[in-house]
C-alpha positions, 0 to 999 in steps of 0.5 A: 919327241922322236917317233919311228914308224915301221910298217910291212910293205905287202899284200895280205898273207895270202896274197890277196888284195889290190896293189893300189888299194892296199899298198900304194895309197895307204903307203902314200898317206903314211909316207906323207904324214911322216914327212910332214911331221919328220917321223922316220920310217922303216919299210919291211919290203916283201921282196919275193912278192914283188919279184913274183909280181914282176914276173907275172906282169913281164909275162903279160899277165895284167892280173886285172890291173889297167895300170902297171903295179910293178912300176907303181911300187918301184917309184914309191919305193925309190921315193922312200928309198933314201932312208936307212934299210933294215932287212932280215938276213935271207937270200933276196933282201941280202942281195939287194943290200949288197950283204950288208954294205948298203943297209943293215940286216938282222937274224931271220926270226930273231926279234931281239936282234931286230930291235937291237939293229933298229936301236943302232940305227936310230943312235947312228942315224947320220951314219946310216943316212949316208949309207942310205944315199949310197944304197939308193945309188946302188939299188937304182944301178943294179936293180932298175927294170932295164938291168934286171931284164938284161940279167934275165936275158943273160942268165936264162 
């Protein structure tokens, strides 16, 4: 039997919650279970939430955390990142996947297109796995904390 799991990687819709309690720990358990049983996963990463969190942390706002939630998210996503990526075709996620070069995308709010793209990834998993390896290298190079900080300094 083949099984694929998709899940949202974000806080509750209103943004309330604890990064470690409501994202990091549950995702850790899900990913360990999936790895143990060879279950493929698709993670819908809430990029804008991450960007805002990162901005606040870099301003010195700890938001009540004693451990850096941005670093925890980055480490977890890096561990899970060597899998095919599917995002909606909105600006932030499209930038991260190099406008389709490093991942697949579907028309925003189009569930049929999303389902078709998921099926295409499943049917062509070997091809998408090699894309995922390249995507990991691309994201590590272009979206690391150091690179992002340099871009902020240059652009602002």
